[in-house]
N, C-alpha and C positions, 0 to 999 in steps of 0.2 A: 451128275449131270440132271437137271430138272426134266421132268416129263413134258411132253408137248402141251398138255392142259394145265401146266403149272407155271408160276411165277419164276422167271430166271434169277431173280434176286433172293427171294426168301422161300421158294419152292412150295408156296401155298397154292391150292387149287384155284384156278381162275373161273370167275363167273362172267366175264366179259373182257373187254379190251384193256381194262386197267385192274391191277390187283387190289383187292378190298383190304389187304393187310398193310402193304407198304406204299401203295400208290404208283408203282412203276408200270409203265405201259409195256404190253406184250408187243414188242417191235424189234426187229433186227436192223441195226444201222450198218451192218456189213453187207453191202450189195454193190451192183455195178453203177458206173457213172451215170447212166441214163435214169436209173431210179432216183439217185441223189438230185439230179437236175429237175426232174419231175416234181419231186417233194419241194425243192427250194421254190420254183416258180409257183406251186400251188399254195405255199405259205405267204408268198409276196403278194399273191392276188387276194388271198384272204385278208391280210393286214390292210391292203389298199382299200378293200370294201369296207372294213371296220372304220378305217380313217375317215372316208367320205360320209358314212352313216353317222359318224360322231360330229364332223365339222359343220354339216348343214343345220342340224338342231342347235349346235353351239352358236352359230351366227344369227339364226332367224327365229328360234323358239325359246324364249327365256324360261328357264327352270325345267325345261323338258328332260334334259340329261340328268340332272340331279334327282328328279322324282323317279325316272326310270331305273337309275342306278340303286336307289334305296329300296325300290320296290322288287329288286332282284333280277331286273333285266340287264345283265352286265356282259354277257358273252358278245352281243352284236356291237359293242362300243369299245373304244380305247379307254382303259381305266383312268380316272381323273388325275392320279398323281403322275402317271406316265404321260398323260396328255399335257399336263402343265410343264413338267421337265422338258419334254421334247419341244414345246412351244418356247419356253424361256431360252434355251439354248440357241435355237435357230433365230428368235427375235433379236437377242442381244448380239449375236454375231453380225446380223444384218446391220443393226445400229452401229456397232463398233467399225465395221468396214466402211459404211457410208460417211460417218462423221470424220473418220481418219482421212479418208481420200478428200473430203471437202476442205479440210484444213490444208492439206498439201496443195490442192488446186488453187485455194484462195490466197496463198502466201504471196506477198508482193514480189514482183520481179524486177522493179527498177527503183531508182532514187526517188522519183516523184511519188510513186506509191508509198514508198517508205515514209517520206516526208508528210504526205497526207494522213497516213495511219498515225504517225506520232502526234500530229496537231489534234486529231480526234481524241486520242488518249489524254493529251494535255487538257483539252476542254472538260473531258469526263472527270478527270482528276481534280481540276479546279472546282467543279460543282461539288464533288465529295468533300473537299476541304471546306468550302463554305457551309455545308450542311453538318460539318463536324463528324463525319464518318471516317474520313481520311486525315491522318495527322502526321506531319513531317517532324521527325525527332532527330535534329543534327543530320548526320550522314545516313540515317536509316529511315526508311519510309514504312509505316506500319499501317496495315489494313486492320482496323479495329474490329475484332470478333469477340463479343462479350464472353464467350464460353471458353476462351483460350487465355492462358496465362501470358505474361510478357515474353517469357522465354519461347513458348510455343508460337506466339505471334511472330517472333524474330525468325524462327525456323521456317514458319509458313511463308513469310515474305521473301526469304532467302530461296526457298524452293521455287517460289513464283517467278523470281528472277532468272533461276536456272532454266526454268521450263518455257520462258518466253520465246526462245528460238526453237523449242522442241515440243510444242503443245500436243503432238501425237502421243507422247509418252503418258501424259496426264489423262488423255481421252481413252487410251487402251486400259489404263488402270481403272478409270471410272467404270467403264462397261464390263470389266472382269469382276468388279466388286458389286455391281448392281444386281445380278441374279441372286447373289447371296443375301443382299439387303431385302429383296422382295420375298425370298423364301422365309425370312425371318417375319415379314409382315403377315404371312398366311395364317399362322396360328394366332397372332394378335387380332387379326380381322375376324377369325372364327370365334374367339373369346368375346369380342365385342357383339357379335350376333347372338351368342349364347346368353349374354347379359340382357340384351334388348328383348330376346324372345324367351326369357327363363320360365315364363308360365306356359309355354307350348309343350313342355315335357320331352323335347328332342334332346338327344345325346349330343355331346360336343363334336363327335365324329360326323354327325349329319351337317353340322354347320360348317366343318372343314371341308366337306365335299362341295358345298356352295361356294366356299372361298376358292377352292381349286378351279372350278368351272368359270367363275366370274373373272378371276384373274386370267385365266386362259384367253377368255373372250376379249378382255381389255387389250392384252398383248397382240392378239390377232388384229384387232381393229387399229392399234397404233402403227403396226407394221404396214398395214394397208394404206394408212394415211400418209406414212413416210414415203412409200412407193409411188402413190398418186402424186404427191408434191414433187417428187423427183421427176416423174414423167411430165408434169406440167411445166417445170422449170426448164427442161431440155428439149421439150417438144417444139418443133418449128411450125406445128399446125395449130392455128387458132381454135379450130373446132374441138381438137383433143384437149388443148389446154382448158377450155371452157368445161368440157365434160368432166375432166379430172377435178377441177375446182368445186363443181357442183357435188360430185361424189364425196369430196373431203367434207363439205358442209353437211351433207346427209349423214355421213359416219359420225361427225362430231355431235349431231342431234341424236343419233341412234344410240350412242354409248350411254348417256344418262337415262334415256327412256327405257332402254333394254334392262339396265340395272334396277330401275324402279319396278318394271313389270316382273322381273326375276323375284323380287321380295314378295310381290303381290301374289303371284301364282304359286310360288313354293310354300309360303307360310299361310296363305289362305285366310288373311285378315282383311278388314274392311279398308276402303280406300283412304279414309282420312287417317286411320291409325297407321296404315302402311306409309303414307306420305310423311307423316311425323317421324317414324323411325328411319325412314330412308334419308331425310334431311339430317338427322342426328348422325346417321352412319356416315354419310358423305363428308359432314363438317369434321367429325373426329378423325376419320381416315385421311382427309386431305391435310389436316394439321399434322398427323403422323408422317404422312408422305413429304410434306414440306421440310419438317425437321430432318427426316431421313436424307433427303436430297442435299440439303446443306451439309450435313455430316459426311455424306459421301464425296461431295466436292472437296471438302478439306482433307479428308483421308486420301483422296486421289492425288492431291498435290503433295502431301507429306510422304506418301509411299511410293510415289512414282520414281 
């Protein structure tokens, strides 16, 4: 049995609340219920304060969290990876729920609505046929995707026909794959920053911190825009609708400005050089995102 001033795990003499040898805290977890509840609410309060100390700079102070984290100020804030994972899970759950419910609500309820929808689809299809995007091949209609083989295109269109009456399946699959796709984009985005700022002497991990914080910010803003749009669509007050629309416009302007200021403040380069690298970053990343989005749509249909 270890002595009172020794570690319960390795019996080394203690010089504080934690063992310098194995790291275990000198703390007993066997106590009455009131002590457990007190500790639980204390930890919850501490986590809640860390969350708000993290969110406010994340929303309004570009580059602040990344610079603080890399300068060693880590305890007051939620760690970047944990912040991103927490944000990603909640955001895509929100998107999945809203879009799935929207599909259920907007499904036609009578024959007239069905006829109108079919007419719209026929008009769109006719335009695609005229442009050479849509091709009718005997009894099979093929939506021409250049990166799919003929067999894959057939499987894709068969799946599309099956999911026409159950679009919620494809939507749920899309939003279950989207977080994984974005998680793959993070190291690619950090690598892109590493190449653009290779003369800065920064480690790859420093660019990855930037990627985590910037992606967390983007997801927060997108979630806010979706919620504001939802409030504007379902509000019966004209004033609230106007306010929501103006806030959406402000957020849409704030996202690119924030990301530009993020690069300027964090990497401390001139305005012209930062603008050039920002344009390159946005162009390359948007191209990657577009390709990933198209791939995600195809996979959502094939795997639904």
